[in-house]
Backbone bond lengths (Angstrom), bond angles and torsions (degrees), N, CA, C in turn:
res aa  C-N    CA-C-N  psi(-1)  N-CA   C-N-CA  omega(-1)  CA-C   N-CA-C  phi
1 M - - - 1.449 - - 1.518 109.79 -
2 G 1.313 118.38 127.52 1.454 122.30 174.33 1.515 114.61 72.66
3 G 1.325 118.56 24.01 1.459 121.29 -179.63 1.517 112.10 -73.60
4 Y 1.326 115.98 177.00 1.452 120.70 -179.70 1.516 110.33 -59.43
5 G 1.323 115.84 131.09 1.456 121.50 178.08 1.520 113.54 92.43
6 S 1.349 116.90 -6.39 1.458 118.15 178.05 1.523 109.21 -87.54
7 G 1.296 116.19 162.31 1.459 120.02 178.80 1.509 111.69 77.92
8 R 1.314 115.29 -160.47 1.452 120.68 -177.12 1.513 110.35 -68.80
9 R 1.312 115.62 131.67 1.454 120.37 179.81 1.513 109.54 -79.67
10 W 1.324 116.10 151.36 1.457 122.63 -179.95 1.509 109.47 -57.49
11 G 1.320 116.99 119.34 1.448 121.93 175.82 1.510 115.00 75.03
12 C 1.325 118.72 3.04 1.462 120.72 -178.13 1.516 109.64 -119.83
13 A 1.323 115.28 126.49 1.456 119.31 173.01 1.520 107.49 -72.06
14 S 1.313 116.97 150.65 1.463 119.97 -176.18 1.523 112.57 -61.66
15 S 1.338 118.14 -27.78 1.459 120.21 -178.05 1.531 112.70 -94.22
16 A 1.308 117.05 -2.48 1.467 120.12 -176.83 1.525 110.61 -116.94
17 R 1.324 115.53 152.99 1.463 119.96 175.18 1.519 109.28 -72.32
18 C 1.315 116.42 154.77 1.458 120.82 174.66 1.524 108.66 -64.27
19 T 1.310 116.13 150.69 1.461 120.23 -177.20 1.525 111.42 -112.10
20 V 1.315 115.19 160.99 1.457 120.08 176.35 1.527 109.82 -64.84
21 E 1.326 116.71 -29.46 1.472 120.25 -179.84 1.522 112.44 -67.81
22 D 1.342 117.61 -21.40 1.460 121.97 179.00 1.528 112.35 -91.82
23 S 1.312 117.80 3.81 1.460 122.47 -176.08 1.526 110.68 -113.35
24 L 1.333 116.01 158.72 1.461 119.49 168.23 1.524 106.45 -75.05
25 V 1.317 116.46 136.85 1.460 121.18 -177.27 1.518 108.89 -116.27
26 L 1.311 115.84 129.00 1.458 122.13 178.12 1.518 107.62 -112.13
27 G 1.321 117.20 120.61 1.461 121.22 179.58 1.516 111.18 112.17
28 G 1.309 114.58 -170.90 1.462 120.23 -178.31 1.519 111.88 82.12
29 Q 1.315 115.98 161.63 1.463 123.37 177.24 1.524 112.95 51.49
30 G 1.312 117.75 30.87 1.457 121.47 175.54 1.516 115.29 74.26
31 V 1.343 117.51 11.54 1.467 121.26 -178.36 1.528 110.68 -57.36
32 L 1.311 116.11 -45.17 1.459 120.47 -178.06 1.523 111.31 -64.83
33 A 1.319 116.85 -46.11 1.472 120.57 179.92 1.522 111.23 -62.78
34 K 1.340 117.71 -40.92 1.468 121.18 178.87 1.522 110.92 -63.19
35 T 1.328 116.80 -41.27 1.465 121.52 179.36 1.518 110.71 -63.58
36 I 1.321 116.73 -44.14 1.465 121.20 -179.20 1.530 110.94 -66.99
37 R 1.334 116.98 -41.33 1.470 119.79 177.30 1.516 111.12 -63.07
38 A 1.345 117.21 -38.66 1.467 120.80 179.22 1.526 110.64 -64.50
39 A 1.333 116.74 -35.50 1.467 120.72 179.42 1.518 111.28 -68.37
40 N 1.318 117.29 -32.57 1.454 122.99 176.15 1.532 112.30 51.92
41 G 1.338 116.45 40.96 1.463 120.14 175.78 1.509 115.66 86.18
42 S 1.318 118.90 -9.03 1.461 119.71 179.60 1.529 109.34 -108.13
43 A 1.324 115.92 172.97 1.462 120.27 177.67 1.524 109.06 -62.47
44 W 1.309 116.64 140.68 1.457 121.32 -174.98 1.514 108.75 -145.55
45 G 1.291 117.12 143.41 1.459 120.46 178.11 1.512 111.15 -138.20
46 G 1.297 115.36 163.02 1.461 120.74 179.83 1.512 109.73 174.19
47 S 1.325 115.21 -156.68 1.461 118.90 177.25 1.517 110.42 -146.84
48 F 1.317 113.99 148.98 1.457 121.61 172.38 1.523 105.48 -98.20
49 I 1.324 117.11 133.45 1.461 121.53 -174.46 1.523 109.49 -123.06
50 W 1.340 116.12 134.97 1.452 122.28 174.45 1.518 108.46 -112.65
51 S 1.335 116.30 136.13 1.462 120.14 177.46 1.522 109.21 -138.26
52 R 1.308 114.24 156.27 1.460 121.66 178.44 1.522 106.81 -137.85
53 N 1.332 116.15 128.22 1.468 121.14 -178.07 1.525 111.80 53.59
54 G 1.323 115.86 39.13 1.453 121.19 177.46 1.523 114.69 78.67
55 E 1.334 118.64 -0.73 1.456 121.35 -179.76 1.521 110.62 -108.55
56 R 1.304 115.10 131.12 1.462 122.16 179.61 1.534 108.74 -73.11
57 F 1.341 116.80 127.90 1.457 118.74 178.76 1.524 113.01 -123.00
58 A 1.323 117.96 -10.35 1.467 119.93 177.16 1.522 109.71 -158.12
59 D 1.302 115.69 146.20 1.460 120.30 172.21 1.522 108.60 -150.36
60 I 1.314 114.17 148.09 1.450 121.38 -177.37 1.519 108.61 -133.29
61 G 1.311 116.05 126.05 1.451 120.24 177.21 1.522 110.66 -80.13
62 Y 1.311 115.54 151.17 1.464 118.85 177.74 1.518 109.96 -146.21
63 T 1.319 114.65 155.49 1.460 121.99 167.48 1.524 106.07 -129.64
64 L 1.305 114.50 143.52 1.455 120.79 179.89 1.515 107.93 -123.00
65 F 1.312 115.57 123.29 1.451 120.60 176.58 1.516 107.25 -138.75
66 G 1.316 116.55 114.23 1.458 120.95 -175.53 1.513 110.19 63.86
67 N 1.324 116.26 -124.06 1.459 119.70 179.95 1.536 112.00 -106.35
68 I 1.338 116.48 23.25 1.465 121.26 178.97 1.526 109.55 -116.62
69 L 1.313 115.24 120.43 1.459 123.00 175.76 1.523 106.22 -104.49
70 T 1.333 117.25 115.15 1.461 120.67 -179.66 1.516 108.49 -99.49
71 L 1.325 116.46 119.98 1.460 122.71 178.99 1.516 109.00 -94.17
72 S 1.335 116.16 142.25 1.457 121.18 -178.26 1.523 108.94 -144.07
73 Y 1.341 116.62 121.95 1.456 119.94 -179.56 1.521 110.69 -161.79
74 T 1.325 114.94 165.88 1.453 122.69 176.92 1.521 107.62 -120.67
75 R 1.327 114.85 135.50 1.452 119.60 177.97 1.522 107.75 -119.50
76 R 1.286 116.48 128.31 1.472 122.96 178.58 1.528 112.88 55.84
77 E 1.302 117.88 37.33 1.463 126.53 176.93 1.527 115.97 55.43
78 T 1.320 119.20 -8.24 1.463 119.83 -178.30 1.521 112.49 -115.63
79 D 1.315 117.00 -32.81 1.461 120.65 -177.45 1.516 110.52 -93.23
80 K 1.329 115.84 110.06 1.459 120.36 178.26 1.525 108.85 -102.99
81 A 1.310 115.09 136.05 1.469 119.61 179.97 1.520 109.20 -127.71
82 K 1.298 115.70 134.12 1.459 122.40 173.47 1.521 105.99 -149.16
83 Y 1.319 116.27 112.35 1.462 119.63 -175.81 1.523 110.28 -154.35
84 P 1.332 115.75 154.57 1.465 120.32 -178.95 1.528 111.66 -87.73
85 V 1.327 114.52 147.56 1.461 122.22 172.46 1.530 105.72 -125.13
86 T 1.310 115.96 121.98 1.459 120.56 -179.55 1.522 109.77 -78.35
87 L 1.329 115.62 138.89 1.460 121.73 175.98 1.518 108.79 -105.56
88 V 1.304 116.56 138.79 1.463 121.66 176.92 1.525 108.45 -126.46
89 T 1.329 115.67 160.59 1.463 120.19 -178.82 1.524 110.32 -127.88
90 T 1.320 114.39 156.32 1.464 121.31 170.11 1.523 106.97 -131.22
91 P 1.325 117.06 139.15 1.474 119.51 178.80 1.527 110.30 -71.09
92 Q 1.325 115.31 147.27 1.460 121.40 178.69 1.528 109.69 -99.76
93 P 1.326 117.92 150.03 1.467 121.27 -175.98 1.535 114.51 -56.10
94 K 1.336 116.53 -35.75 1.471 119.50 -178.51 1.523 112.20 -101.38
95 G 1.321 116.25 22.16 1.463 121.09 179.64 1.512 111.73 98.25
96 G 1.287 115.67 164.23 1.451 121.01 -179.32 1.521 111.50 86.54
97 L 1.318 114.68 -179.71 1.458 121.00 -177.45 1.518 110.61 -128.91
98 R 1.307 115.50 150.24 1.458 121.06 171.84 1.517 106.34 -109.44
99 Y 1.340 115.98 133.41 1.455 121.66 -176.68 1.525 111.05 -99.31
100 W 1.328 115.23 142.08 1.455 122.66 -179.43 1.519 109.50 -134.55
101 F 1.335 115.84 154.27 1.457 121.29 168.19 1.524 107.11 -88.72
102 K 1.314 115.97 149.17 1.453 120.85 168.51 1.529 104.09 -103.62
103 C 1.326 117.40 120.70 1.463 121.19 -175.30 1.526 110.11 -52.50
104 P 1.355 117.61 123.75 1.461 120.72 -176.15 1.527 114.60 -82.36
105 L 1.322 118.16 -5.72 1.464 119.19 -178.26 1.521 110.10 -70.02
106 Q 1.304 115.55 141.31 1.462 122.18 -173.94 1.523 111.50 -57.52
107 G 1.323 114.73 129.71 1.449 120.60 176.66 1.521 114.81 85.35
108 C 1.330 118.61 0.55 1.464 119.62 -177.83 1.524 110.90 -100.92
109 G 1.332 117.00 -84.71 1.462 120.94 -179.42 1.514 114.13 75.21
110 R 1.342 117.99 12.73 1.461 122.64 -179.66 1.528 110.47 -65.67
111 R 1.326 116.64 141.38 1.461 121.96 175.67 1.525 107.86 -80.81
112 T 1.345 116.51 129.03 1.458 120.54 -176.11 1.521 111.36 -148.05
113 A 1.315 116.29 149.79 1.463 121.01 179.27 1.522 111.92 -81.44
114 K 1.336 117.03 -22.91 1.464 121.53 -177.90 1.520 110.08 -135.36
115 L 1.327 114.06 147.87 1.454 121.07 172.01 1.520 107.82 -118.06
116 Y 1.333 116.10 148.26 1.464 121.30 -174.90 1.520 110.64 -123.86
117 L 1.342 115.08 146.66 1.453 121.94 174.46 1.520 106.98 -125.23
118 P 1.344 116.76 92.38 1.463 119.22 179.15 1.522 110.98 -72.96
119 N 1.310 116.43 162.87 1.452 121.45 178.71 1.522 109.91 -56.99
120 G 1.309 115.86 134.96 1.455 121.26 178.60 1.517 114.17 90.52
121 A 1.312 117.81 -16.14 1.470 120.89 -179.71 1.526 109.65 -87.89
122 L 1.310 115.88 152.11 1.463 120.42 178.08 1.518 112.06 -100.95
123 Y 1.341 117.21 -27.04 1.454 120.87 -175.93 1.523 111.95 -117.63
124 F 1.318 114.92 145.69 1.461 120.51 173.45 1.526 108.70 -70.38
125 G 1.318 116.04 145.45 1.456 121.03 177.26 1.517 110.06 -155.45
126 C 1.315 115.61 176.05 1.464 119.52 -178.75 1.533 110.75 -78.04
127 R 1.299 116.02 165.57 1.463 123.13 -178.34 1.527 111.39 -60.37
128 Q 1.320 117.22 -38.65 1.453 120.50 -177.84 1.533 111.51 -68.83
129 C 1.322 117.66 -40.02 1.465 120.29 -179.85 1.523 111.60 -61.87
130 Y 1.317 117.10 -37.39 1.462 120.86 179.89 1.527 112.71 -92.37
131 N 1.332 117.15 2.76 1.463 121.79 179.19 1.531 111.22 53.81
132 L 1.333 115.94 42.44 1.463 120.63 -179.55 1.526 110.56 -83.78
133 T 1.299 115.02 149.40 1.456 121.52 176.06 1.519 107.85 -122.84
134 Y 1.308 116.80 -177.90 1.453 121.62 176.74 1.519 108.80 -101.74
135 E 1.317 116.42 147.23 1.455 121.37 -179.92 1.526 111.83 -52.69
136 S 1.318 116.16 -40.74 1.462 119.86 -178.28 1.529 111.58 -63.38
137 C 1.320 118.10 -29.41 1.472 120.86 177.48 1.517 110.80 -69.44
138 N 1.333 117.71 -38.17 1.464 120.85 177.96 1.520 111.20 -67.53
139 E 1.314 116.86 -30.82 1.460 120.68 -175.77 1.518 113.60 -90.43
140 S 1.306 118.89 -12.90 1.453 120.89 -172.28 1.529 113.29 -63.45
141 H 1.318 119.38 -25.08 1.463 122.29 -179.86 1.522 110.96 -118.47
142 K 1.309 115.27 28.36 1.451 122.44 -174.06 1.533 113.04 -58.17
143 F 1.313 116.75 -38.41 1.458 120.51 -173.99 1.527 113.56 -105.75
144 D 1.324 117.46 12.99 1.462 120.25 -178.48 1.525 112.56 -59.46
145 A 1.323 118.10 -39.08 1.468 120.43 179.67 1.530 110.70 -63.03
146 M 1.332 115.80 -41.98 1.462 119.78 178.60 1.531 110.61 -65.69
147 F 1.339 116.37 -43.57 1.464 119.64 178.75 1.536 110.10 -62.39
148 G 1.334 116.75 -39.12 1.463 120.65 178.27 1.513 111.76 -63.84
149 H 1.321 116.38 -39.95 1.468 121.15 178.69 1.533 110.13 -63.91
150 I 1.322 116.91 -46.87 1.469 121.32 178.68 1.527 110.09 -61.93
151 A 1.348 115.95 -44.93 1.462 120.46 -179.16 1.525 110.84 -59.57
152 G 1.319 117.04 -42.07 1.463 120.96 179.16 1.514 112.71 -64.71
153 R 1.326 116.30 -36.86 1.475 120.63 -178.21 1.531 112.17 -71.01
154 I 1.342 116.08 -32.54 1.477 118.41 -176.60 1.525 112.54 -104.22
155 G 1.324 117.05 -1.24 1.463 119.90 178.32 1.519 113.85 73.60
156 A 1.314 116.70 37.59 1.463 121.44 179.25 1.523 109.09 -124.30
157 S 1.324 116.55 172.90 1.463 120.26 176.37 1.530 109.26 -87.92
158 I 1.325 115.11 160.11 1.470 120.24 177.42 1.525 109.85 -58.99
159 K 1.319 116.06 -40.47 1.464 121.50 -179.80 1.533 110.88 -59.45
160 E 1.330 116.32 -42.32 1.480 120.66 179.78 1.523 110.87 -66.47
161 V 1.327 117.12 -40.46 1.470 121.05 179.18 1.521 110.06 -63.88
162 K 1.350 116.71 -46.81 1.468 119.63 178.97 1.523 111.33 -58.80
163 K 1.321 116.36 -43.26 1.465 121.47 -178.93 1.528 110.65 -63.80
164 A 1.344 116.40 -44.70 1.471 120.26 -179.29 1.534 111.05 -64.34
165 L 1.330 116.84 -42.53 1.466 120.07 178.99 1.509 112.00 -67.47
166 K 1.324 116.44 -37.00 1.467 120.19 178.03 1.524 110.24 -62.43
167 E 1.341 116.51 -44.23 1.461 120.94 178.98 1.521 110.03 -65.24
168 E 1.335 118.12 -38.68 1.465 122.60 -179.30 1.536 110.56 -65.50
169 W 1.337 116.50 -39.73 1.466 120.90 -176.92 1.539 112.50 -80.66
170 A 1.325 117.75 -15.95 1.471 120.63 -176.04 1.501 112.47 -73.38
């Protein structure tokens, strides 16, 4: 009863899916390409650091050798993770290469630009493996119940109520 991972998940409402915004994100904004260029074909190591309001709250060590990025970190002082993530490339029309992660979760192997570590997970994986959505998707129908209630009271459709309120607020 009440063990780790039970109850409300960090940043996730019980009725909504976890979002990418509530997860640690690895990649994007050319981070992978910059790391590979810095390695310049030789073994390279360092760390990815996450901070909020100027305070560091997470960091992950890595080593890069060839097309293998090995991630190494500890979560909650007891869970240690060290595993390889394969990198793949695709040629670009005007030359050069685009770098991708190959999802390291068992049975996936999907090519992705970003990997996510949602709360409670030990390994980074792609958005599809963790069934993550975007915050804006959870909020897009936030007021549908209220619109339905109003529509029922006045004998109109939800679509008509939304349209009338949109015009009123404009």
